[in-house]
C-alpha positions as CSV (number, residue, x, y, z in Angstrom):
1,X,72.2,224.4,74.4
2,X,70.6,223.8,71.0
3,X,71.8,227.2,69.9
4,X,75.4,226.3,70.9
5,X,75.2,222.9,69.1
6,X,74.0,224.7,66.0
7,X,76.8,227.2,66.3
8,X,79.3,224.3,66.3
9,X,77.7,222.8,63.2
10,X,77.8,226.1,61.4
11,X,81.4,226.6,62.3
12,X,82.3,223.1,61.1
13,X,80.3,223.3,57.9
14,X,80.7,226.9,56.8
15,X,83.9,228.3,58.2
16,X,86.0,225.3,57.4
17,X,84.7,224.5,53.9
18,X,86.2,226.0,50.8
19,X,84.4,229.0,49.4
20,X,83.7,230.1,45.8
21,X,86.3,232.4,44.3
22,X,83.8,235.3,44.8
23,X,83.2,235.7,48.5
24,X,80.1,237.6,47.8
25,X,78.4,234.3,46.9
26,X,76.8,232.0,49.4
27,X,77.8,228.4,49.2
28,X,75.0,226.7,47.3
29,X,74.6,223.8,44.9
30,X,75.0,226.5,42.1
31,X,78.0,228.4,43.5
32,X,80.1,225.3,44.2
33,X,80.4,224.9,40.5
34,X,82.7,227.9,40.6
35,X,85.2,225.8,42.7
36,X,87.7,223.3,41.3
37,X,86.7,219.6,41.5
38,X,88.7,218.9,44.6
39,X,87.1,221.7,46.6
40,X,83.6,220.5,45.4
41,X,84.3,217.0,46.7
42,X,85.3,218.3,50.1
43,X,82.3,220.5,50.4
44,X,79.9,217.8,49.3
45,X,81.5,215.2,51.6
46,X,81.1,217.5,54.7
47,X,77.5,218.5,53.5
48,X,76.7,214.8,53.2
49,X,77.9,214.1,56.8
50,X,75.7,217.0,58.0
51,X,72.7,215.6,56.1
52,X,73.3,212.1,57.6
53,X,73.1,213.6,61.1
54,X,69.9,215.4,60.2
55,X,68.4,212.2,58.8
56,X,69.3,210.3,62.0
57,X,67.7,213.1,64.2
58,X,64.5,212.9,62.2
59,X,64.5,209.1,62.3
60,X,64.9,209.0,66.1
61,X,62.7,212.0,67.0
62,X,61.2,212.4,70.5
63,X,57.4,212.5,70.8
64,X,55.7,213.4,74.0
65,X,52.4,211.8,75.0
66,X,50.5,210.7,78.1
67,X,52.8,207.8,78.7
68,X,56.0,209.8,78.4
69,X,58.6,210.1,75.6
70,X,58.8,207.8,72.7
71,X,61.5,207.9,70.0
72,X,60.9,207.1,66.3
73,X,60.7,208.4,62.8
74,X,59.1,211.8,62.3
75,X,58.2,212.5,58.6
76,X,57.2,216.1,59.4
77,X,60.7,216.8,61.0
78,X,62.4,215.2,58.0
79,X,60.5,217.3,55.6
80,X,61.2,220.4,57.6
81,X,64.9,219.7,57.3
82,X,65.0,218.9,53.6
83,X,62.0,220.3,51.7
84,X,63.0,223.0,49.2
85,X,60.6,225.5,50.7
86,X,62.2,225.4,54.1
87,X,65.8,225.2,53.0
88,X,66.1,227.8,50.3
89,X,65.9,225.1,47.7
90,X,69.0,223.3,49.0
91,X,67.4,220.4,50.9
92,X,67.2,217.9,48.0
93,X,70.9,218.7,47.2
94,X,71.9,218.0,50.8
95,X,70.3,214.6,50.4
96,X,72.2,214.2,47.1
97,X,75.4,214.9,49.0
98,X,74.5,212.2,51.5
99,X,74.5,209.7,48.6
100,X,77.7,211.2,47.4
101,X,79.7,210.7,50.6
102,X,78.2,207.2,50.9
103,X,79.7,206.4,47.5
104,X,83.0,208.0,48.4
105,X,83.3,205.8,51.5
106,X,82.1,202.7,49.6
107,X,84.8,203.3,47.0
108,X,87.4,203.6,49.8
109,X,86.2,200.4,51.5
110,X,86.3,198.6,48.2
111,X,89.8,199.9,47.2
112,X,91.2,198.6,50.6
113,X,90.0,195.0,49.9
114,X,93.5,193.7,49.6
115,X,94.2,195.2,53.1
116,X,91.1,193.5,54.6
117,X,92.1,190.2,53.1
118,X,95.6,190.4,54.7
119,X,94.4,191.9,58.0
120,X,94.0,190.0,61.2
121,X,90.9,190.9,63.2
122,X,91.8,190.6,66.9
123,X,89.2,191.0,69.6
124,X,90.3,188.2,71.8
125,X,87.6,185.8,70.6
126,X,89.0,183.7,67.7
127,X,85.7,182.4,66.5
128,X,84.2,185.9,66.5
129,X,87.3,187.3,64.7
130,X,86.9,184.7,62.0
131,X,83.2,185.4,61.5
132,X,83.9,189.2,61.5
133,X,86.6,188.9,58.9
134,X,84.4,186.7,56.6
135,X,81.5,189.1,57.0
136,X,83.7,192.0,56.0
137,X,85.1,190.2,53.0
138,X,81.7,189.1,51.9
139,X,80.3,192.6,52.1
140,X,83.2,194.3,50.4
141,X,83.4,191.7,47.7
142,X,79.7,192.3,47.0
143,X,80.5,196.0,46.3
144,X,82.7,194.9,43.4
145,X,79.5,194.2,41.4
146,X,78.4,197.8,41.8
147,X,79.3,200.2,39.0
148,X,82.2,202.6,39.6
149,X,80.6,206.0,40.6
150,X,83.6,207.7,42.3
151,X,87.0,207.9,40.6
152,X,89.7,209.4,42.8
153,X,92.1,209.4,39.9
154,X,90.3,212.5,38.6
155,X,91.4,214.5,41.7
156,X,94.7,216.2,42.8
157,X,96.4,215.8,39.4
158,X,97.2,219.3,38.3
159,X,100.1,221.6,39.1
160,X,98.5,222.7,42.4
161,X,97.7,219.2,43.5
162,X,100.0,219.1,46.5
163,X,98.8,222.5,47.8
164,X,95.1,221.5,47.4
165,X,95.7,218.3,49.2
166,X,97.5,220.1,52.1
167,X,94.6,222.6,52.3
168,X,92.0,219.8,52.3
169,X,93.8,218.0,55.1
170,X,94.1,221.3,57.1
171,X,90.4,222.0,56.8
172,X,89.6,218.5,57.8
173,X,91.7,218.6,60.9
174,X,90.0,221.9,61.9
175,X,86.6,220.2,61.7
176,X,87.8,217.3,63.8
177,X,89.1,219.8,66.5
178,X,85.8,221.7,66.4
179,X,84.0,218.4,67.3
180,X,85.7,218.6,70.7
181,X,83.5,221.7,71.4
182,X,80.2,219.7,71.2
183,X,78.8,219.4,74.7
184,X,76.6,216.4,74.2
185,X,78.9,213.3,74.8
186,X,77.0,211.0,72.4
187,X,76.9,213.7,69.7
188,X,80.6,214.4,70.2
189,X,81.5,210.7,70.0
190,X,79.6,210.1,66.8
191,X,80.8,213.4,65.3
192,X,84.4,212.3,65.9
193,X,83.8,208.8,64.6
194,X,82.2,210.0,61.4
195,X,84.8,212.7,60.8
196,X,87.7,210.4,61.4
197,X,86.0,207.7,59.3
198,X,85.8,210.1,56.4
199,X,89.4,211.1,56.9
200,X,90.4,207.4,56.8
201,X,88.4,207.0,53.5
202,X,90.3,209.9,52.0
203,X,93.6,208.5,53.3
204,X,92.8,205.2,51.5
205,X,91.9,206.9,48.3
206,X,94.9,209.2,48.1
207,X,97.7,207.2,49.6
208,X,100.2,205.2,47.7
209,X,100.4,201.4,47.5
210,X,102.2,201.2,50.8
211,X,99.0,202.0,52.7
212,X,98.7,201.0,56.3
213,X,95.9,201.7,58.8
214,X,95.8,201.9,62.5
215,X,93.2,199.9,64.5
216,X,91.3,203.1,65.3
217,X,91.1,204.1,61.7
218,X,89.6,200.8,60.7
219,X,87.0,200.9,63.5
220,X,85.9,204.5,62.7
221,X,85.8,203.8,58.9
222,X,83.4,200.9,59.2
223,X,81.3,202.6,61.9
224,X,81.1,205.8,59.8
225,X,80.1,203.8,56.7
226,X,77.4,202.0,58.8
227,X,76.0,205.3,59.9
228,X,75.7,206.5,56.3
229,X,74.1,203.2,55.3
230,X,71.6,203.6,58.0
231,X,70.9,207.1,56.9
232,X,70.0,205.9,53.4
233,X,67.8,203.3,54.9
234,X,65.9,206.0,56.8
235,X,65.6,208.1,53.7
236,X,64.0,205.3,51.8
237,X,61.5,204.8,54.6
238,X,60.7,208.5,54.7
239,X,60.3,208.4,50.9
240,X,57.8,205.5,51.2
241,X,55.9,207.3,54.0
242,X,55.7,210.5,52.0
243,X,54.6,208.8,48.8
244,X,51.8,207.0,50.6
245,X,50.5,210.2,52.3
246,X,47.9,212.4,50.7
247,X,50.1,215.5,50.9
248,X,53.0,213.5,49.4
249,X,50.8,212.7,46.4
250,X,49.8,216.3,45.9
251,X,53.2,218.1,46.2
252,X,56.2,217.8,43.9
253,X,58.3,215.0,45.1
254,X,61.3,215.9,47.3
255,X,63.1,212.8,46.1
256,X,62.8,213.4,42.4
257,X,66.2,215.1,42.1
258,X,68.0,213.0,44.6
259,X,70.8,210.8,43.2
260,X,74.5,210.7,43.7
261,X,75.3,212.8,40.5
262,X,78.7,213.7,39.3
263,X,81.7,215.1,41.0
């Protein structure tokens, strides 16, 4: 079963991401620089989602003892998934892509602020709807004080813009369909939510002024953004645990190269 789930992840991440112009090259943080900016954004966003899932798996890892199974953070599992030595040097850049996709979705949520202000939140509970809307507005308005780190105006501007956008959407739809092959119900649910949430973010960033969102798009966007936020919280906890450990003090820091970086 684990092999099958891994095959699904590989198919989503490798077979549906853009490749460097030379197909003899593996897709790494070096070779993606041979791609145009739009293809790099797509690759890094999908890589960031994959990293988010890996962080959650390490943060809620099963441990067997005399009393049964307990679930909690496992630093060793986190390091196995992201240390340069066990990932061909790519692990820190996967974490970097996690920050990248978080900033992409934060930009989308912020850009849609006029939509949130005009939107009616309808759950059937008026008091709860009012509280929810105010919480959303307070959170998003708080993002306005953050520096702009993702500028969608740099993308899809050249003569091939329409073709690139069409290809991007096609790759994205393929990944969403592949999620249907995941056998674990909970994994499939969250995979679909995060995939559709990212798709909604891209829709916000690259649609015209007449933007409208369906209820399901709003729900998946905020749930996906929450998952990314939780991932960054877990990364910070793992960083603190690693820094305080004796081994963490002796080895070169995994987190020294981790930041959102440029497009």
